[in-house]
C-alpha positions as CSV (number, residue, x, y, z in Angstrom):
1,M,-12.2,6.5,-15.7
2,R,-11.5,4.6,-12.4
3,T,-9.0,2.9,-14.1
4,T,-7.0,5.7,-15.3
5,I,-7.1,7.7,-11.9
6,L,-6.0,4.5,-9.7
7,T,-3.2,3.8,-12.1
8,S,-2.2,7.5,-12.5
9,L,-2.2,7.6,-8.4
10,V,-0.3,4.3,-7.9
11,L,2.1,5.7,-11.0
12,C,2.6,9.1,-8.8
13,A,3.1,6.8,-5.5
14,V,5.8,4.9,-6.6
15,E,7.6,7.8,-8.6
16,F,7.5,9.7,-5.2
17,L,8.8,6.9,-3.0
18,T,11.6,6.4,-5.4
19,I,13.0,10.1,-5.5
20,V,12.3,9.7,-1.5
21,L,14.2,6.3,-0.8
22,A,16.6,6.3,-3.8
23,S,18.2,9.9,-3.5
24,P,19.8,9.3,-0.2
25,M,21.2,6.0,-1.4
26,A,22.8,7.0,-4.4
27,R,26.2,8.8,-5.0
28,P,26.2,12.6,-4.3
29,S,27.2,13.5,-7.9
30,L,24.3,11.7,-9.3
31,V,22.0,13.4,-7.2
32,L,23.8,17.2,-6.9
33,R,24.5,17.4,-10.5
34,F,20.8,19.0,-11.4
35,L,21.7,21.5,-8.5
36,P,22.7,25.2,-8.7
37,E,27.3,25.4,-8.7
38,D,27.2,27.1,-5.2
39,I,25.3,24.0,-3.6
40,R,27.6,21.5,-5.5
41,A,30.3,22.8,-4.3
42,A,29.6,23.0,-0.8
43,A,28.5,18.8,-1.0
44,K,31.7,18.2,-3.0
45,D,33.3,16.3,-0.2
46,H,30.1,14.1,1.2
47,P,31.5,10.7,0.9
48,D,29.8,8.3,-1.5
49,P,27.2,5.9,0.2
50,P,28.3,2.3,0.4
51,K,28.1,0.4,-2.9
52,W,25.0,-2.1,-1.4
53,K,23.5,1.3,-1.1
54,Q,24.1,2.7,-4.5
55,M,23.2,-0.8,-5.9
56,I,19.5,-0.8,-4.4
57,A,19.0,3.0,-5.6
58,H,19.9,2.0,-8.8
59,I,17.8,-1.7,-9.0
60,L,14.6,1.3,-7.7
61,L,15.4,3.7,-10.5
62,G,15.0,0.7,-13.0
63,M,12.0,-0.4,-10.8
64,F,10.5,2.9,-11.3
65,L,11.5,2.7,-15.2
66,L,9.7,-0.4,-15.8
67,S,6.4,0.4,-13.5
68,F,6.0,3.7,-15.4
69,I,6.8,2.1,-19.3
70,G,4.4,-0.6,-18.1
71,G,1.5,2.0,-16.6
72,I,1.7,3.8,-19.9
73,L,1.3,0.9,-21.8
74,F,-1.7,-0.4,-19.7
75,L,-3.6,2.9,-20.1
76,G,-2.9,3.0,-23.5
77,F,-4.3,-0.2,-24.3
78,D,-7.2,0.7,-21.8
79,G,-8.0,3.5,-23.7
80,L,-8.0,1.7,-27.1
81,K,-10.3,-0.7,-25.6
82,H,-12.9,1.6,-24.3
83,S,-12.6,3.7,-27.6
84,G,-13.5,1.0,-29.8
85,M,-10.6,1.5,-32.1
86,A,-8.9,-1.9,-30.7
87,R,-9.1,-5.1,-32.9
88,T,-11.1,-7.6,-31.8
């Protein structure tokens, strides 16, 4: 139980930090496409960040994806281990 809560808190922290850190470094078209049309129209002339910042944003998003998949697999195997369904 403690492992599940701790892993969930770590994944939430990683997700929050990824959103906060990667959003300003990504291209505006990537970030703004989920917003309403009037906001997209107001921000259409916003300049793209430098390529190195965009690369950092994509690396952060990739690390988030890998950590999220790893957390799901870890919690799945931990749940199987504690439920007695795992092969010994």
